[in-house]
C-alpha positions in Angstrom: 19.9 22.5 9.4 18.7 23.4 6.1 15.6 24.8 4.7 13.0 23.0 3.5 13.1 25.3 0.4 17.4 24.8 0.4 16.7 20.9 0.6 14.7 21.1 -1.8 17.4 22.3 -4.6 20.2 20.2 -2.8 17.2 16.9 -3.6 16.6 18.2 -7.0 20.7 18.5 -8.1 21.4 15.4 -6.6 18.9 14.2 -8.9 19.8 16.1 -12.2 23.5 14.6 -11.5 22.0 10.9 -10.6 20.0 11.2 -14.1 23.1 12.8 -16.1 25.3 9.7 -14.3 22.2 7.3 -15.7 22.5 8.9 -19.6 18.9 10.4 -18.8 18.5 14.4 -19.7 16.2 17.2 -19.1 15.8 17.1 -23.1 15.5 13.3 -23.1 12.3 13.9 -20.6 11.2 16.4 -22.6 10.9 14.4 -25.9 8.8 12.2 -24.5 6.1 15.3 -22.8 6.0 16.7 -26.4 5.5 14.1 -27.7 2.5 13.6 -25.6 1.5 16.9 -25.2 2.1 18.3 -29.0 -1.6 17.5 -29.7 -3.2 19.5 -26.4 -0.5 22.4 -26.2 0.1 24.0 -29.3 2.9 25.7 -29.4 4.6 23.4 -26.8 8.1 23.6 -27.2 11.6 22.0 -24.9 12.0 24.7 -23.3 7.8 24.9 -21.6 8.3 21.5 -21.0 11.7 21.8 -19.7 10.0 23.8 -17.2 7.0 21.7 -16.4 9.6 18.8 -15.9 11.4 21.1 -13.8 8.1 22.0 -11.9 7.6 18.1 -10.8 11.6 17.9 -10.0 11.2 20.4 -7.1 8.4 18.1 -5.4 9.0 16.6 -2.3 7.4 13.4 -3.2 9.1 13.0 -6.2 11.8 13.6 -5.2 11.5 11.1 -2.6 10.7 8.6 -5.2 12.9 9.3 -7.9 16.1 9.6 -5.1 14.9 6.4 -3.9 14.3 3.7 -7.6 17.6 5.4 -8.9 19.6 4.2 -5.5 17.8 0.7 -5.1 18.5 0.3 -9.2 22.8 1.5 -8.3 23.0 -0.6 -5.9 21.3 -3.8 -7.8 24.0 -3.1 -10.3 26.9 -3.4 -7.8 25.1 -6.6 -6.8 24.7 -5.1 -2.9 20.8 -6.1 -2.1 20.2 -9.4 -0.8 18.9 -12.1 -2.2 16.0 -12.9 -4.0 15.7 -8.9 -3.8 18.8 -9.3 -6.1 17.7 -11.8 -8.3 14.6 -10.1 -9.0 16.2 -6.5 -10.1 19.1 -8.2 -12.1 16.4 -10.2 -14.2 13.5 -7.4 -13.9 11.3 -10.2 -12.8 7.7 -9.9 -14.8 6.0 -10.1 -11.4 7.5 -7.1 -9.2 5.1 -4.9 -9.6 7.1 -1.3 -7.0 8.1 0.3 -10.1 5.4 0.4 -11.4 3.2 1.4 -8.1 5.6 3.8 -7.4 5.6 5.3 -11.1 2.2 5.6 -11.1 1.8 7.2 -7.6 4.7 10.1 -8.6 2.4 10.8 -11.7 -1.1 10.8 -9.8 0.4 13.9 -8.2 -0.7 15.5 -10.7 -4.0 14.2 -11.6 -5.6 11.4 -13.6 -4.5 13.0 -17.2 -0.7 12.2 -15.8 -1.7 8.2 -14.4 -2.6 8.1 -18.2 -0.3 9.5 -19.5 2.1 7.3 -17.5 0.7 3.8 -18.5 0.4 5.1 -22.6 3.9 6.0 -22.8 5.1 2.7 -20.5 3.9 0.5 -22.5 4.8 2.4 -26.1 8.6 3.2 -24.4 9.2 6.3 -26.2 12.4 7.7 -26.8 15.0 7.3 -23.7 12.3 4.7 -22.5 13.7 2.2 -24.7 17.4 2.8 -24.0 16.7 2.6 -20.5 15.0 -1.1 -20.6 17.6 -2.5 -22.8 19.2 -5.4 -21.1 22.4 -5.8 -23.3 23.6 -2.3 -21.6 24.6 -4.3 -17.7 22.4 -1.4 -16.7 19.8 -2.4 -14.3 17.1 0.5 -14.8 14.2 -1.4 -13.3 12.6 1.4 -11.6 14.3 4.8 -13.8 12.7 3.7 -17.0 9.8 3.8 -14.7 9.9 6.6 -13.3 11.3 8.9 -16.3 7.7 7.8 -18.1 6.0 9.0 -14.4 8.6 12.5 -14.9 7.3 13.3 -18.5 3.3 12.1 -17.5 3.4 14.1 -14.3 5.0 16.9 -16.8 2.4 16.7 -18.7 -0.2 17.3 -15.6 1.5 20.6 -14.7 1.1 21.7 -18.6 -2.5 20.8 -18.0 -3.0 22.1 -14.8 -1.6 25.6 -15.6 -3.3 26.6 -19.0 -2.9 30.3 -17.4 0.8 30.8 -17.3 1.5 28.5 -20.2 -0.8 31.3 -22.3 1.2 34.0 -20.1 4.7 32.1 -21.2 3.1 32.5 -25.2 2.3 35.6 -24.4 5.1 37.4 -22.8 7.7 34.0 -23.4 9.1 34.8 -20.2 8.1 31.3 -17.5 7.5 32.4 -13.7 
């Protein structure tokens, strides 16, 4: 049986591969983090944003939500869900809020700053979120768009709660 650390790394690698298959990169998510935090973390760059994202993606609760959401999107895209769930996913029914609830739960792992950032970026559909919401692509991203926004928002929360580590990074150029 793999250790908790080994499992976390396996899940992280699976998530990175899954995001890539769905045309989402860490750089895409970092772009959202920088957009949200540039006025609060002076000197914020892609390296630091990706570091914060990786911290989020290594947290087990976040991993579980991300893997579940992506899997449901993939199953819906393949038409493998039963009715009425298949129709709900294909139409991204406006009253279906499970995707947002999962994203809010993920964001809340990093405090209220993350939850408010998630709501803001979800409303704006900033960056890659706009592409993920494009229904003409044939892709079903009911969960993924919200989860990507939540990952970015959670990374913002990580940044807000780790001022000393950020100061050390700007002083030394090294991340833990």
